[in-house]
Each structure stands twice: as C-alpha cells, then as structure tokens.
PLY file of the C-alpha trace (Angstrom):
ply
format ascii 1.0
element vertex 404
property float x
property float y
property float z
element edge 403
property int vertex1
property int vertex2
end_header
0.00 0.00 0.00
1.36 3.40 -0.98
0.70 6.69 0.76
-0.66 9.24 -1.67
-0.90 13.03 -1.40
-3.67 14.60 -3.48
-3.80 18.39 -3.94
-6.47 19.80 -6.23
-7.35 23.46 -6.82
-10.49 24.20 -4.74
-12.95 24.69 -7.59
-15.89 22.48 -8.62
-14.60 21.78 -12.12
-11.30 20.53 -10.73
-12.44 18.73 -7.58
-15.35 16.79 -9.08
-13.30 14.96 -11.76
-11.03 13.61 -9.02
-13.81 11.94 -7.01
-13.99 8.67 -8.93
-10.21 8.33 -9.18
-9.66 8.83 -5.45
-12.50 6.45 -4.55
-10.98 3.79 -6.79
-7.47 4.24 -5.39
-8.81 3.88 -1.85
-10.72 0.74 -2.87
-7.50 -0.66 -4.32
-5.79 -0.23 -0.96
-3.93 3.07 -1.28
-3.79 5.39 1.73
-4.91 8.70 0.28
-4.47 12.03 2.03
-6.54 14.68 0.27
-5.56 18.26 1.13
-8.38 20.66 0.34
-10.56 23.41 1.82
-13.31 22.93 4.37
-16.02 23.42 1.73
-15.10 20.10 0.11
-14.46 18.07 3.26
-17.65 15.97 3.22
-17.37 15.32 -0.49
-13.81 14.08 -0.15
-14.49 12.01 2.98
-17.08 10.08 0.98
-14.23 8.79 -1.21
-12.60 7.15 1.80
-9.63 9.50 1.75
-8.24 11.14 4.87
-8.98 14.87 4.56
-6.77 17.70 5.75
-7.89 21.29 5.21
-6.33 24.72 4.86
-7.96 28.18 4.82
-9.02 29.62 1.48
-11.49 32.42 0.77
-14.89 30.87 0.12
-15.96 31.37 -3.48
-12.49 32.86 -4.06
-12.65 32.52 -7.84
-15.58 34.94 -7.85
-14.22 37.48 -5.34
-10.42 37.47 -5.30
-9.24 40.04 -7.91
-6.25 37.89 -8.89
-8.11 34.57 -9.05
-11.29 35.92 -10.64
-11.40 34.80 -14.29
-11.12 37.53 -16.90
-12.26 37.51 -20.47
-9.45 35.72 -22.27
-7.25 38.13 -24.22
-3.72 36.79 -23.78
-2.05 33.64 -22.34
-0.23 35.75 -19.76
-3.55 36.42 -18.02
-3.91 32.74 -17.16
-0.25 32.36 -16.17
-0.54 35.46 -13.99
-3.58 34.05 -12.16
-1.70 30.85 -11.34
1.65 32.41 -10.43
0.30 35.35 -8.45
-2.88 33.76 -7.10
-3.02 29.98 -6.99
0.57 29.10 -6.08
1.12 31.69 -3.31
-2.20 30.85 -1.67
-2.03 27.06 -1.92
1.56 25.83 -1.73
2.59 27.28 1.66
-0.68 26.11 3.22
-0.35 22.60 1.84
3.24 22.31 3.04
2.16 23.58 6.45
-0.61 21.02 6.99
1.47 18.06 5.79
4.63 19.04 7.67
6.67 16.05 8.88
4.56 13.62 6.82
5.92 11.40 4.08
4.27 10.22 0.87
5.11 7.88 -1.97
3.64 9.94 -4.80
1.67 13.09 -5.51
-1.47 13.70 -7.58
-1.83 17.39 -8.31
-4.15 19.57 -10.34
-2.87 21.03 -13.60
-4.27 24.46 -12.61
-1.55 24.57 -9.96
1.02 24.59 -12.75
4.54 25.01 -11.46
3.15 24.68 -7.92
2.71 20.94 -8.44
6.32 20.59 -9.49
7.43 22.54 -6.41
5.47 20.21 -4.12
6.90 17.10 -5.75
10.42 18.49 -5.58
10.18 19.56 -1.93
8.73 16.17 -0.92
11.12 14.22 -3.14
8.37 12.12 -4.74
7.10 11.45 -8.27
3.96 13.16 -9.50
0.80 12.54 -11.47
-0.79 15.56 -13.16
-4.61 15.66 -13.14
-5.69 17.56 -16.27
-9.33 18.61 -16.21
-9.29 20.49 -19.53
-7.56 19.85 -22.84
-3.87 19.07 -22.45
-1.49 21.74 -23.73
0.09 20.46 -26.93
2.36 23.51 -26.97
3.52 25.21 -23.76
1.17 28.02 -22.77
2.92 31.34 -23.35
5.54 30.00 -25.76
6.32 32.28 -28.70
3.34 34.52 -27.94
3.41 37.94 -29.47
1.85 40.68 -27.40
-1.14 42.43 -28.90
0.18 45.65 -30.43
-2.49 47.87 -28.96
-2.01 46.26 -25.56
1.75 45.91 -25.43
1.97 47.81 -22.14
-0.67 45.55 -20.57
1.01 42.30 -21.56
4.42 43.63 -20.56
3.07 44.45 -17.11
1.62 40.94 -16.83
4.93 39.38 -17.85
6.86 41.43 -15.31
4.40 40.58 -12.54
4.62 36.89 -13.42
8.41 36.77 -13.39
8.71 38.88 -10.23
6.33 36.50 -8.44
8.19 33.48 -9.84
11.50 34.81 -8.54
10.02 35.34 -5.07
8.51 31.84 -5.05
11.76 30.27 -6.26
13.74 32.06 -3.55
11.29 31.00 -0.84
11.38 27.30 -1.77
14.96 27.15 -3.03
14.02 26.03 -6.53
15.03 27.31 -9.93
13.04 30.04 -11.70
11.16 28.63 -14.71
10.76 30.30 -18.09
7.31 31.83 -18.48
6.26 29.07 -20.90
7.19 26.37 -18.36
4.99 27.68 -15.54
1.89 25.89 -16.84
3.70 22.83 -18.19
2.12 19.43 -17.43
4.93 17.89 -15.41
4.94 14.43 -13.91
5.61 10.84 -14.83
1.95 10.37 -15.74
-0.69 12.83 -16.93
-4.35 11.85 -16.51
-6.50 13.74 -19.04
-10.24 13.56 -18.38
-11.27 13.44 -22.02
-10.90 11.14 -25.02
-8.25 11.15 -27.71
-11.01 11.91 -30.20
-12.13 15.05 -28.36
-8.60 16.27 -27.50
-7.25 18.53 -30.27
-3.97 17.34 -31.82
-3.87 14.30 -29.56
-1.43 12.52 -31.89
1.24 15.06 -30.88
1.17 14.00 -27.22
3.36 11.15 -25.94
2.28 8.04 -24.04
2.66 9.74 -20.65
-0.72 11.32 -21.44
-3.50 8.90 -20.54
-6.91 9.86 -21.95
-9.51 8.33 -19.64
-12.65 10.35 -20.36
-14.56 12.21 -17.65
-14.68 10.77 -14.16
-18.40 10.07 -13.82
-19.46 9.07 -10.31
-22.79 9.85 -8.61
-22.63 12.52 -5.94
-23.88 11.18 -2.62
-24.63 14.71 -1.40
-26.65 15.67 -4.48
-29.94 17.40 -3.63
-33.26 15.89 -4.65
-34.89 17.17 -7.84
-38.54 16.93 -8.94
-38.01 14.89 -12.11
-41.68 13.96 -11.98
-42.55 17.55 -12.91
-40.49 17.27 -16.08
-42.35 14.17 -17.20
-45.72 15.73 -16.41
-45.13 19.04 -18.16
-43.33 18.62 -21.49
-41.44 15.98 -23.45
-38.28 18.07 -23.99
-36.00 19.76 -21.46
-33.41 22.51 -21.76
-30.90 22.80 -18.93
-29.06 26.09 -18.22
-26.00 26.40 -16.01
-23.12 28.85 -16.18
-20.97 26.89 -13.76
-20.05 27.79 -10.20
-17.97 30.92 -10.82
-19.63 32.93 -13.60
-23.20 32.39 -12.50
-24.23 35.66 -10.85
-25.39 37.58 -13.94
-29.07 38.20 -13.25
-29.47 40.05 -16.54
-28.48 36.87 -18.36
-31.10 34.92 -16.45
-33.72 37.51 -17.40
-32.63 37.12 -21.01
-33.15 33.37 -20.70
-36.66 33.99 -19.37
-37.47 36.19 -22.35
-35.94 33.75 -24.83
-37.59 30.54 -23.67
-40.84 31.51 -21.97
-44.09 30.25 -23.50
-42.30 27.46 -25.37
-43.60 23.89 -24.95
-40.39 22.80 -23.21
-39.14 22.41 -19.66
-36.33 24.77 -18.72
-34.20 23.94 -15.68
-31.91 26.77 -14.55
-29.16 26.23 -11.98
-28.43 29.70 -10.64
-25.57 28.92 -8.25
-25.65 28.58 -4.49
-24.05 31.99 -3.91
-26.40 33.88 -6.26
-29.03 36.16 -4.73
-32.25 35.51 -6.65
-34.46 37.94 -4.76
-34.54 40.37 -7.71
-35.96 37.62 -9.95
-38.94 36.82 -7.78
-42.13 37.15 -9.80
-40.27 37.06 -13.12
-39.74 33.31 -13.49
-41.89 31.87 -16.33
-44.17 28.92 -15.66
-42.10 26.52 -17.78
-38.93 27.24 -15.74
-37.63 25.43 -12.66
-34.96 27.56 -10.97
-32.76 26.05 -8.26
-29.60 27.33 -6.55
-27.96 23.97 -7.21
-28.92 21.06 -9.42
-27.26 17.64 -9.47
-25.79 18.00 -12.93
-25.08 14.35 -13.69
-28.68 13.47 -12.91
-30.36 16.34 -14.78
-28.24 15.79 -17.89
-29.79 12.35 -18.27
-33.15 14.11 -18.69
-31.84 16.94 -20.92
-32.20 17.52 -24.66
-30.09 20.72 -24.93
-27.60 22.18 -22.46
-26.99 25.96 -22.40
-23.56 26.38 -20.81
-20.50 28.58 -20.36
-18.52 25.74 -21.98
-16.41 24.86 -18.97
-14.62 21.60 -19.71
-16.22 19.67 -16.87
-19.76 20.70 -17.83
-19.18 20.04 -21.54
-17.63 16.64 -20.88
-20.48 15.55 -18.63
-23.06 16.69 -21.19
-21.37 14.88 -24.06
-20.92 11.76 -21.92
-24.73 11.62 -21.85
-25.04 12.53 -25.57
-26.45 16.01 -24.88
-25.75 18.68 -27.56
-24.88 22.18 -26.46
-25.52 25.88 -26.88
-22.33 27.50 -25.59
-21.63 31.02 -24.38
-17.90 30.95 -23.51
-16.56 33.74 -21.33
-13.06 33.11 -20.02
-10.17 30.69 -19.42
-10.34 27.58 -21.63
-14.02 28.03 -22.46
-13.53 29.57 -25.95
-11.26 26.66 -26.93
-13.60 24.01 -25.55
-16.57 25.61 -27.30
-14.65 25.84 -30.56
-13.81 22.13 -30.43
-17.45 21.16 -29.79
-18.52 23.39 -32.67
-15.81 21.96 -34.92
-17.06 18.42 -34.27
-20.69 19.46 -34.85
-22.11 18.81 -31.37
-23.21 22.36 -30.59
-23.27 26.02 -31.51
-21.39 28.98 -30.05
-22.91 32.36 -29.19
-20.95 35.57 -28.60
-21.55 36.89 -25.09
-21.09 40.46 -26.37
-23.79 40.16 -29.02
-26.34 38.07 -27.19
-30.07 38.65 -27.34
-33.19 36.73 -26.38
-33.93 36.17 -30.07
-30.46 34.75 -30.78
-30.57 32.46 -27.76
-34.03 31.22 -28.64
-32.99 30.57 -32.24
-29.87 28.66 -31.16
-31.74 26.50 -28.65
-34.45 25.62 -31.16
-31.87 24.85 -33.86
-29.96 22.43 -31.64
-33.16 20.98 -30.21
-34.72 20.16 -33.57
-31.74 19.43 -35.84
-30.83 15.76 -35.23
-27.28 16.26 -36.53
-26.23 17.91 -33.27
-27.45 15.02 -31.17
-25.81 12.57 -33.57
-22.43 14.27 -33.22
-22.84 14.58 -29.45
-23.40 10.82 -29.34
-20.22 10.27 -31.38
-18.12 12.24 -28.92
-20.01 10.72 -26.00
-19.21 7.23 -27.18
-15.50 8.08 -27.31
-15.72 9.40 -23.74
-17.56 6.34 -22.45
-15.08 3.98 -24.09
-12.01 5.79 -22.71
-11.96 3.78 -19.49
-12.83 6.38 -16.87
-11.46 6.48 -13.35
-10.91 2.71 -13.20
-8.42 2.92 -16.07
-6.77 5.98 -14.51
-6.38 4.24 -11.15
-5.03 1.07 -12.75
-2.37 3.06 -14.62
-1.33 4.88 -11.45
-1.16 1.64 -9.47
0.93 0.00 -12.16
3.45 2.81 -12.11
3.61 3.82 -8.44
1.88 1.42 -6.07
3.81 -0.61 -3.54
3.29 -4.36 -3.38
0 1
1 2
2 3
3 4
4 5
5 6
6 7
7 8
8 9
9 10
10 11
11 12
12 13
13 14
14 15
15 16
16 17
17 18
18 19
19 20
20 21
21 22
22 23
23 24
24 25
25 26
26 27
27 28
28 29
29 30
30 31
31 32
32 33
33 34
34 35
35 36
36 37
37 38
38 39
39 40
40 41
41 42
42 43
43 44
44 45
45 46
46 47
47 48
48 49
49 50
50 51
51 52
52 53
53 54
54 55
55 56
56 57
57 58
58 59
59 60
60 61
61 62
62 63
63 64
64 65
65 66
66 67
67 68
68 69
69 70
70 71
71 72
72 73
73 74
74 75
75 76
76 77
77 78
78 79
79 80
80 81
81 82
82 83
83 84
84 85
85 86
86 87
87 88
88 89
89 90
90 91
91 92
92 93
93 94
94 95
95 96
96 97
97 98
98 99
99 100
100 101
101 102
102 103
103 104
104 105
105 106
106 107
107 108
108 109
109 110
110 111
111 112
112 113
113 114
114 115
115 116
116 117
117 118
118 119
119 120
120 121
121 122
122 123
123 124
124 125
125 126
126 127
127 128
128 129
129 130
130 131
131 132
132 133
133 134
134 135
135 136
136 137
137 138
138 139
139 140
140 141
141 142
142 143
143 144
144 145
145 146
146 147
147 148
148 149
149 150
150 151
151 152
152 153
153 154
154 155
155 156
156 157
157 158
158 159
159 160
160 161
161 162
162 163
163 164
164 165
165 166
166 167
167 168
168 169
169 170
170 171
171 172
172 173
173 174
174 175
175 176
176 177
177 178
178 179
179 180
180 181
181 182
182 183
183 184
184 185
185 186
186 187
187 188
188 189
189 190
190 191
191 192
192 193
193 194
194 195
195 196
196 197
197 198
198 199
199 200
200 201
201 202
202 203
203 204
204 205
205 206
206 207
207 208
208 209
209 210
210 211
211 212
212 213
213 214
214 215
215 216
216 217
217 218
218 219
219 220
220 221
221 222
222 223
223 224
224 225
225 226
226 227
227 228
228 229
229 230
230 231
231 232
232 233
233 234
234 235
235 236
236 237
237 238
238 239
239 240
240 241
241 242
242 243
243 244
244 245
245 246
246 247
247 248
248 249
249 250
250 251
251 252
252 253
253 254
254 255
255 256
256 257
257 258
258 259
259 260
260 261
261 262
262 263
263 264
264 265
265 266
266 267
267 268
268 269
269 270
270 271
271 272
272 273
273 274
274 275
275 276
276 277
277 278
278 279
279 280
280 281
281 282
282 283
283 284
284 285
285 286
286 287
287 288
288 289
289 290
290 291
291 292
292 293
293 294
294 295
295 296
296 297
297 298
298 299
299 300
300 301
301 302
302 303
303 304
304 305
305 306
306 307
307 308
308 309
309 310
310 311
311 312
312 313
313 314
314 315
315 316
316 317
317 318
318 319
319 320
320 321
321 322
322 323
323 324
324 325
325 326
326 327
327 328
328 329
329 330
330 331
331 332
332 333
333 334
334 335
335 336
336 337
337 338
338 339
339 340
340 341
341 342
342 343
343 344
344 345
345 346
346 347
347 348
348 349
349 350
350 351
351 352
352 353
353 354
354 355
355 356
356 357
357 358
358 359
359 360
360 361
361 362
362 363
363 364
364 365
365 366
366 367
367 368
368 369
369 370
370 371
371 372
372 373
373 374
374 375
375 376
376 377
377 378
378 379
379 380
380 381
381 382
382 383
383 384
384 385
385 386
386 387
387 388
388 389
389 390
390 391
391 392
392 393
393 394
394 395
395 396
396 397
397 398
398 399
399 400
400 401
401 402
402 403
C-alpha cells in the first residue's frame, strides 16, 4: 500500500473529476491524504480518503481580484492568475498542513502549474498531473506575441509573473522557470479527463498522457430534484448552467426567461448557491424550474439541450450523456472548448457580447430540432464512455507507483 498526497485546486470543475479516481485508489488499498478546503471536506471524505484542510477564501474565484477569471485576451492572463494567485495561496498552506509527513507519490491539479512541481520536488516524490481540460500540446505562453495595442498591458503581466516566480523560487529554493514552463504538465503520468477523439492534436502527445474520459461518479450529497414535474409538463428539457464561478449575472437569467418563456419545453436553470435571486422573484416563467444547485449528472440524463459557459467539466459531462450544447464561452479555456465542440458538430457557439433573447431562442431551437447535433454529441459521447474512466486511470497509477 502506498501513501498518496492529493492536492487539487479548490474549484468544482477541478475537484469533481477527481472523485472517482480517489474512490478507486482507496478501494485498491492506497492510503490517500486529500488536502483541500473545508467546503469540500464531506465530499472528499465520501471517497474514503483522509482529509486535511487549509484556509481559502470561500468562493475565491468569484471574489479574489487575482483569481477571478477575466475575459481571455492573452495567455499571460492565465499564467498570472496561477503564479500570483493559486501558487502563493495554496503551496505554503499545503506544506504547512502536511509538515513532517511522508508520501510515496503526488497527484496534483494542472491548474496549480509550477506549484505541483514545487510540491513534488520539496517532498522528493514522483507526481501525477490531473488535467481537467484539454492538455497543452504547446507550452502556454511559448512564442506569444503581445497584442500591439495592448503591449503595455502584456508587458506588465509578464513582469508581474516573473517577479512573483523569482520570489517563489527564492522561498522554496528552486530554480526560476521560463514563463512558458509555468503551466507545463509535469509528472511521470498525466491523466486527461477526455478522449483522444475530443482532445485537439492528440497525436502530438506522448504516451505519458492517458486519456480516460470524464470521471463520472454519482454525488452522494446531491440534492433531490422533482423529475416527476419534467415528465408531467413537457417531453423536452433545456438545462441552463453557467458553472459555479460565472453564474451571478441576473441580466443573463432575465434574457433566458425572455428567450424561452411560453415554449412547450421544460427549462431547468441552476443559478448557483451563492447567487441572490431575490430580484428575480415574480419574473420566473411557468415553464422554468430555478434552483440554486442542481445535481448536474442526474439532470443531464433528462436533458435535450444544455446551455452552458462551456467549462470543460460541464461540456464533458453533457457529451458523456449525448447532450448537444448551446455554448456562451466567457473566459479561461471556455472559448477553446466551445470551438472544439462546434468543430465536431455537437453544438453552436454564441458571442456573449452580441447576445439577445432572439439569438438564444434561435440557437436553442436549432440544436433541439436538428438531429445532426445530437448525432455528433453521441459520437463524442461514445469516445468518452469507451475511454476507461477512473478505473483505467487508477489502474495506470497503481501500475506505475503502487507498492506491493
């Protein structure tokens, strides 16, 4: 039995894909120590792992000015968030709570970037990188030219990144990486929660990248949902969720009401548990069911079209259940994920800056009634279901690292 340290960025789209893998490793006899924040304690304890927590601002990715996602304009924005936000807030806390403990290997989240390499180096153990989006075929930030009209902005980002990197390197007595190496997927094994078919340019990645598809495991703490109402009302259901970070735009929800009211369809809207819905009282159409939180894996199995921000976790779960998408990407990897879905014919992309009720309604009805979208969603979904899931990921990790 090996002793395993797991450190995942405290965000839904990064924590949830790890649940099945950790459960399987525990079932196979590994002693797993999962270091996370208090918000995820009960969820992680259900996997059988030992949980250790550190302080982190609740809903930090919505409130912290460094961690809060921005509309994607340049790779340095993402690198800056990790170097100046994620690493300084996570790495010292993790090292503090595990002080004087020993481990045989590390599983770390790709969003930690260089932070995962620092942990592995300080602990003297090999690492597995958990990649919850597309794997980088080319290093992020390599050979990027700054936008001419924003040269000053990108230069400031670069300087902030490298200044922070130098401070981190000095604190932990490690070498300063090049900017393009900060987000590199390091480790002896890289678990990618998608399929080779869905991953762009997958043939350019070596055999250290293991494509296992999304880690689909029922959530034991999922709230109940009135599925009976869906069956009683209409035969088709549209599900709307903008994830757990970018879900506080009440004007967007009003737009959804205008776009889809009076249609002979069910509309389920997950507004987010930190979203204040008081201003929407009295405005919700009769064909809508609005909840602060909906068990996504369950509702997707009753969904015909998913309106989403195109976060990788949400898109993967939808496609796993053959659900086509209407995507409104906003930040981070969302534009790239949406573009790939669109390229493969499983959904359409709308521009958040030129969005109207009429355009949203048209897109939803197009995807709902054109069978080609569902057909292509099924094609991707089949590749995800056949990828092996968390059991294949755990088997590969055990083969490489486990003690007899």
